[in-house]
C-alpha positions as CSV (number, residue, x, y, z in Angstrom):
1,X,-15.6,-7.3,-17.4
2,X,-14.0,-10.4,-15.9
3,X,-16.0,-13.3,-14.6
4,X,-13.1,-14.9,-12.8
5,X,-13.7,-15.9,-9.2
6,X,-11.8,-14.4,-6.3
7,X,-10.5,-17.5,-4.6
8,X,-8.3,-15.8,-2.0
9,X,-9.5,-16.5,1.5
10,X,-11.1,-13.4,3.0
11,X,-8.7,-13.5,6.0
12,X,-5.8,-13.3,3.6
13,X,-7.4,-10.7,1.3
14,X,-7.9,-8.4,4.3
15,X,-4.1,-8.5,4.9
16,X,-3.5,-7.1,1.4
17,X,-3.8,-3.6,0.0
18,X,-7.5,-2.9,-0.9
19,X,-6.7,-2.2,-4.5
20,X,-4.4,-4.6,-6.4
21,X,-4.0,-4.1,-10.1
22,X,-2.9,-7.2,-12.0
23,X,-1.0,-5.9,-15.1
24,X,-0.5,-8.3,-17.9
25,X,-0.7,-8.8,-21.7
26,X,1.2,-10.3,-24.5
27,X,5.0,-10.3,-24.6
28,X,6.2,-7.1,-26.2
29,X,2.8,-5.4,-26.0
30,X,3.7,-2.6,-23.6
31,X,3.5,-3.9,-20.0
32,X,6.8,-2.3,-19.2
33,X,5.8,1.1,-20.6
34,X,2.7,1.0,-18.4
35,X,4.4,-0.3,-15.3
36,X,7.2,2.4,-15.6
37,X,4.6,5.1,-15.9
38,X,2.6,3.9,-12.9
39,X,5.8,3.7,-10.9
40,X,7.5,7.0,-11.9
41,X,4.5,9.2,-12.4
42,X,1.9,7.8,-10.0
43,X,4.4,6.4,-7.6
44,X,2.7,3.1,-7.2
45,X,4.6,0.1,-5.8
46,X,5.4,-2.5,-8.5
47,X,5.7,-6.2,-7.7
48,X,7.4,-7.7,-10.7
49,X,7.1,-11.4,-11.3
50,X,10.2,-11.4,-13.6
51,X,12.3,-10.0,-10.7
52,X,11.2,-12.8,-8.4
53,X,11.6,-15.4,-11.1
54,X,15.3,-14.3,-11.4
55,X,15.7,-14.5,-7.7
56,X,14.5,-18.1,-7.8
57,X,17.5,-19.2,-9.9
58,X,20.2,-17.1,-8.3
59,X,23.6,-18.9,-7.9
60,X,23.4,-21.2,-4.9
61,X,19.6,-21.7,-5.2
62,X,18.1,-25.2,-5.1
63,X,16.3,-24.5,-8.3
64,X,19.4,-23.6,-10.2
65,X,21.0,-26.8,-9.0
66,X,18.0,-28.8,-10.3
67,X,18.2,-27.0,-13.6
68,X,21.8,-27.8,-14.1
69,X,21.3,-31.4,-13.1
70,X,18.5,-31.7,-15.7
71,X,20.1,-29.8,-18.6
72,X,23.9,-29.8,-17.9
73,X,26.3,-27.0,-17.0
74,X,26.1,-25.5,-20.5
75,X,23.0,-23.6,-19.3
76,X,25.3,-21.6,-17.1
77,X,27.2,-18.5,-18.0
78,X,31.0,-18.3,-17.3
79,X,30.0,-16.4,-14.1
80,X,27.9,-19.3,-12.9
81,X,24.5,-17.6,-13.5
82,X,21.6,-19.1,-15.5
83,X,22.0,-18.5,-19.2
84,X,18.4,-17.5,-19.9
85,X,18.7,-17.6,-23.6
86,X,20.0,-21.2,-23.6
87,X,17.3,-22.3,-21.2
88,X,14.7,-20.4,-23.3
89,X,15.7,-22.3,-26.4
90,X,15.0,-25.5,-24.5
91,X,11.7,-24.7,-22.8
92,X,10.1,-22.7,-25.6
93,X,10.6,-25.5,-28.1
94,X,9.4,-28.3,-25.7
95,X,6.3,-27.8,-23.7
96,X,7.0,-30.5,-21.1
97,X,10.2,-28.8,-20.2
98,X,8.5,-25.4,-20.0
99,X,6.0,-26.9,-17.6
100,X,8.7,-28.5,-15.5
101,X,10.4,-25.1,-15.1
102,X,7.2,-23.2,-14.4
103,X,6.0,-25.7,-11.8
104,X,9.1,-24.8,-9.8
105,X,9.3,-21.1,-10.4
106,X,5.6,-20.1,-10.1
107,X,5.1,-21.2,-6.5
108,X,8.2,-19.2,-5.5
109,X,7.0,-16.1,-7.3
110,X,3.5,-16.4,-5.8
111,X,5.0,-16.7,-2.3
112,X,7.1,-13.6,-2.8
113,X,4.2,-11.6,-4.2
114,X,2.0,-12.6,-1.3
115,X,4.7,-11.6,1.3
116,X,5.3,-8.3,-0.4
117,X,1.5,-7.5,-0.5
118,X,1.3,-8.2,3.2
119,X,4.2,-5.8,3.8
120,X,2.6,-3.1,1.7
121,X,-0.7,-3.4,3.6
122,X,1.1,-3.0,6.9
123,X,2.7,0.1,5.5
124,X,-0.8,1.5,4.7
125,X,-0.5,1.1,1.0
126,X,-3.9,1.5,-0.7
127,X,-3.0,0.6,-4.3
128,X,-0.3,-1.7,-5.6
129,X,0.5,-3.2,-9.0
130,X,1.4,-6.8,-9.9
131,X,3.3,-7.0,-13.1
132,X,2.9,-10.6,-14.1
133,X,3.3,-11.6,-17.8
134,X,1.8,-15.1,-17.1
135,X,-0.9,-13.8,-14.7
136,X,-3.5,-16.3,-16.1
137,X,-1.2,-19.1,-17.1
138,X,0.4,-19.1,-13.7
139,X,-3.0,-19.0,-11.9
140,X,-2.2,-15.8,-10.1
141,X,-5.1,-13.7,-11.2
142,X,-6.8,-14.3,-7.9
143,X,-4.2,-12.2,-6.2
144,X,-5.5,-9.1,-8.0
145,X,-8.7,-7.2,-7.3
146,X,-8.7,-6.0,-11.0
147,X,-6.9,-7.0,-14.1
148,X,-5.5,-4.7,-16.8
149,X,-4.5,-6.2,-20.1
150,X,-2.2,-4.3,-22.5
151,X,-2.8,-5.3,-26.1
152,X,-1.8,-4.4,-29.6
153,X,-2.0,-6.0,-33.0
154,X,0.3,-8.9,-33.8
155,X,2.4,-7.1,-36.4
156,X,3.1,-4.3,-33.9
157,X,4.0,-6.9,-31.2
158,X,6.6,-8.4,-33.6
159,X,7.9,-5.0,-34.4
160,X,8.2,-4.0,-30.7
161,X,10.1,-7.3,-29.9
162,X,12.4,-7.0,-32.9
163,X,13.3,-3.5,-31.9
164,X,13.9,-4.6,-28.4
165,X,16.3,-7.2,-29.6
166,X,18.1,-4.7,-31.8
167,X,18.6,-2.5,-28.8
168,X,19.6,-5.4,-26.6
169,X,23.1,-6.7,-25.7
170,X,25.0,-8.3,-28.6
171,X,25.1,-12.1,-28.2
172,X,21.8,-12.4,-26.4
173,X,19.4,-11.4,-29.2
174,X,16.5,-13.5,-30.3
175,X,15.7,-14.2,-33.9
176,X,12.2,-14.1,-35.4
177,X,11.5,-17.8,-34.8
178,X,12.6,-17.6,-31.2
179,X,10.4,-14.5,-30.7
180,X,7.4,-16.3,-32.2
181,X,8.0,-19.3,-29.9
182,X,7.8,-17.1,-26.9
183,X,4.6,-15.5,-28.2
184,X,3.1,-19.0,-28.9
185,X,3.9,-20.1,-25.3
186,X,1.5,-17.6,-23.9
187,X,-2.3,-17.5,-23.7
188,X,-3.6,-15.8,-26.9
189,X,-4.2,-12.1,-26.3
190,X,-7.9,-12.3,-27.3
191,X,-8.5,-14.8,-24.4
192,X,-6.7,-12.5,-22.0
193,X,-8.9,-9.6,-23.2
194,X,-12.0,-11.6,-22.4
195,X,-10.8,-12.0,-18.8
196,X,-9.8,-8.3,-18.3
197,X,-11.5,-5.6,-16.3
198,X,-9.5,-3.0,-18.2
199,X,-8.1,-3.3,-21.7
200,X,-5.3,-0.8,-22.6
201,X,-5.1,-0.4,-26.4
202,X,-1.5,0.1,-27.3
203,X,-2.0,0.3,-31.1
204,X,-1.8,4.1,-31.3
205,X,0.5,6.7,-29.7
206,X,2.2,6.7,-26.3
207,X,0.1,9.6,-25.2
208,X,-3.1,7.7,-26.1
209,X,-1.9,4.7,-24.1
210,X,-1.0,6.8,-21.0
211,X,-4.3,8.6,-21.2
212,X,-6.1,5.3,-20.9
213,X,-3.9,4.4,-17.9
214,X,-4.9,7.7,-16.2
215,X,-8.6,7.0,-16.8
216,X,-8.4,3.4,-15.5
217,X,-6.6,4.6,-12.4
218,X,-9.2,7.2,-11.6
219,X,-12.2,4.8,-12.2
220,X,-11.6,1.4,-10.7
221,X,-14.0,-1.2,-12.1
222,X,-16.9,-2.4,-9.9
223,X,-15.3,-5.8,-9.8
224,X,-12.3,-4.4,-7.9
225,X,-14.3,-4.1,-4.7
226,X,-13.2,-6.7,-2.2
227,X,-15.7,-9.6,-1.6
228,X,-17.7,-9.6,1.6
229,X,-16.1,-11.5,4.5
């Protein structure tokens, strides 16, 4: 059970859906599998931080201009979009640079999530899902009423990520050292588990994972109740 405080002002919390699941976990541990299942089978709205992070660096955005000024035009693709692999090599090998990027992207992502939660509440939505890989690191856990962490052993995590790269587009694949750098940049999974309301164990079969999802959806933890006004 999480002991994290809910720091959202009560007036703002009342403008959100009553149940907000914060879905996170280590990179490559199964967040996408769970979020796709919640979306396609349970028809829950997904607010994906990665989508909003990409919006933040769209061509013509102020942030993309800042990034190019800092790192040079070689971080752009021939189409003028951000080359995420090149930038990743910079920020995942140098913590100050990662912090510089995150301090600019995270506020944008938080604002987008907040705006979408308010829209969903106006539409009468009772349950929504925030898919945020850096939910704790980006200090966005207070936006959720409950936190689900997807976890698996480290060797399976590496296996999942290597398989993802094999299936990915040629020319944009990560090697093992690049994958490990991305893992190391995140909060250790055991710390995330300690802050979770629900831990989804993805060390077994897909059916076993989805069974846990169904159970968690039916029985929200007591901590998901909104705080008194």
